Every structure is written in structure tokens, then in C-alpha cells.
C-alpha positions, 0 to 999 in steps of 0.5 A, a space after each residue: 224523808 219528805 212526804 211521800 208523792 204516793 199513797 197506794 203502790 201495786 207490785 207484779 211479777 211478769 214474764 220468766 220467774 227467777 229465784 229472788 223474786 219473793 224477796 223483792 216481793 217482801 222488801 217492796 211490801 215491807 218498805 211500803 208498810 215502813 212508810 205508811 204506804 198501801 201495797 197491793 199484790 197483783 197476780 199473774 203479772 199483767 194479766 192480773 191487772 186487767 182481770 182485777 186480780 188484787 190482794 192487799 198485802 202487809 208485813 205479814 203477807 210476805 213472812 217467811 218467803 225470802 227463802 223461797 224460789 219462784 214468786 207467790 204472786 205468779 207469772 205470765 206473759 200477758 198478750 191482752 195487756 199488748 192491746 190498747 184495750 187491755 191497757 185500758 182495763 188495767 188502767 180503769 182497776 187502777 184508778 177504781 183502787 186508787 193505786 198510784 204507782 206500780 213496781 214491776 218485776 221482770 225482764 226487758 218484756 216486763 219493762 217495755 209494758 211498764 213504759 208504754 202503760 205509764 206513757 199512756 196513762 201517766 201511772 208511775 212505774 219502776 222496774 226491779 231487774 228479775 232475770 237469770 239471763 243478766 242481760 239488762 243495762 243498769 245494773 252489775 247483776 240481775 236478781 236470780 243470775 247468782 243463784 242460776 250460775 251457782 246451779 248451773 256450777 254444781 250441775 256441771 261439777 257432777 256432770 264432770 265426775 262421770 266425765 272423768 270416770 268414762 273419759 266422756 265429751 259432754 256438750 252441757 247447754 245452760 240457759 241465755 237466750 241471747 246473752 252468755 253470762 251463765 255459760 261464761 262464768 259457770 264454765 270457767 268456774 268448772 273448767 270447761 275445755 270450750 264455752 260457746 256463747 252468742 257474743 263471740 263468733 264461734 267456728 267448728 274449725 276452732 272447736 276442733 282445734 281446741 280438741 286437738 290442742 287437748 289431746 295433745 295435752 293429754 286430757 281424756 275427758 271434756 266439758 264444753 258449755 254452750 248458751 241456749 243462743 249460741 249461733 253456731 248451731 244447737 247443742 245437738 248439731 255441735 255434738 254431731 259435728 263433733 262425733 264426725 270429726 273425732 269418731 273415737 269420742 264417746 260424747 253425750 249431751 245434757 240440757 240442764 234447761 229450767 233446773 236453772 230457774 228455780 231453787 232457793 235464792 242464793 245469798 247475793 240474790 236475797 241481798 240483792 232484791 232486797 236493796 232493789 225492793 227497797 230502792 224501788 219504793 224509795 225511788 217512788 216515794 221521790 217522784 222517779 218514774 220510767 226507771 229502773 232500780 239497780 246495783 252498780 258498784 255497790 250503789 243504788 242507781 236509778 237508769 231510764 227504762 228505755 236505756 236499760 231495754 235498748 242496752 245490754 250488760 257487755 261480756 267481759 273479754 278478759 273472762 274469754 281470754 282467762 277461760 281459753 288460757 285456763 282451759 288446758 
């Protein structure tokens, strides 16, 4: 590779944590070391930039973290970084240390901050998509999505055991603020009767029709998987409406919540994070900036950050059809 355009980089994690962030940090640090680039970890996201919370990192700084969930650099949402004064402090701290570029691991909020910062001060930035929601455009999967999906699947499998034992109906809420990827795929994988996601216009009438069809088919227990961003109503409202419509049903509600954000990352997330951490450093060395590193069809690609945050990955409509056909 030709001589690098950078000599010092900083890496941070921002926004919600996701399994595999540590694997991405590890890849950034060790790739930088391989190419004789100094690397600094920045604690608590953009807050660390503002408060000068930097630590020099080398290969031994990241030993054994590939197996760990969460982020060793900690994460936070920085209100101060949204101000002109806050970003000025952050820039002055980078200049003081001679840092040429930043690798920002997180979701769309993280990328917006990186884009504005780069536009104001000319700092090179590359984003790595770390979010369990899988809603970032420009990559087939985001870091943490596969682990969260498997966590949800494992939990729903356990819930099905008790649902079957007691002939119960369980409404299970999974994460996905504006995206139904976890709900749709975990629902198919666990044989859910119905899957409610924000990308699909659902109705109570359709839900009730599904229950009626299930009754005629002889199903005595059911799982309904609901994305937290479902527009039809909260999971408690949906359960209450169903109880009113079907008084004989024994209904339970389970909100999986932040259990989906934790835990040791899956093999897929560790490999993806390693690819993207490596790709971020290589991109910076080649002069890339204001882009996100992603994997599409097993190829490393760079997508402009502006495009990555304006667009969203789309739900596979074939999976919606499959989920309906296989449910009963």
C-alpha cells in the first residue's frame, strides 16, 4: 500500500451499544498498528472529544476484547457536541494531540455528528455501523444485529415452551425503534403466528382474522412478535384489544428489552466488525472521508455518510409472504 495520508487516528463508540463494538475497536487499533499509525481511544463518544478523555492504544490494549459485549471505550449521547462551542472544544483537543482522523462506531446519530464535525473543521471521518436495528443503508448487516437476532430467537423459543404447556397466547416485543428486521426474522425463525412491524400497515382486524384462522387450524397456543416501533399501538394495547376480542384466551406480554443489546457477539458479528474496523483504517489511509464502511455481498464498500443516514435498508417483502404462509 502507498504511504498513508494520516499518522494519528482516534476511535470512539457513540449512541446505543451493540455486540461486536469491541471487536471493531480491536480491528481499528491493530490495523492502525500494522501500518505504523498511532491510535487513540476516546472514552464516552463525543463527550470524550470535548473533555479530552483520550488514551493511547496498542495491540495489547485490545487483547481478549473480541469476545466481550458492550464497549470498553464506553458510550454516550452528547448534547454538548450538538453545539458549536462543544464541537470547537473537540477540534482543539484533536489539534493538540495531532490527530488527523476519526473512526466513529455507532448509528445514524453518530454519523450525523461525524459529518457535521468534518464539514466544519475538515477532520477526516469514517463511520462503522454499530446498531442492533440493522437500519443503516450501505451495508447488508450492521454490527450487533446478528447477535441481537439470535438473543431474541433464543428467548422466544423459551417462551414458546411455556406457551405450549399452558395453551397461552404470548405477545413478545423485540427491539427495533423504526425497523422491523429483528421482529420479522426472529418471528419467522420461531414460528410466530403473526409479526407486527412498522414497515407494514397492520390492523386489529387482520390480527383477529389471523387468530380466527389459527383456531380453525387447531392451534392451541400462539406467539405474536411485535417490533417496538409498531404503529398500531403498544404491545399492552394490542394484548388488551385481543383479550376483549377473544375473552377465553390466556394472554401474556413479554418485553425483551435491553437483553438484546448485551452478550458476547456471535461469530458473524465478530467477523463483520473485524472487516469493518480494518476497512475503516484502510479507507482513511486512502483518503476517504465522510463515508461509512460497510459489507455488501461480501465486499467492502464505502457509502457517503449523507446517503447512509438518509436512506434505510428495506424489509424483504418475500419474507413477509413467507411468514404468513408458514405461520399456520
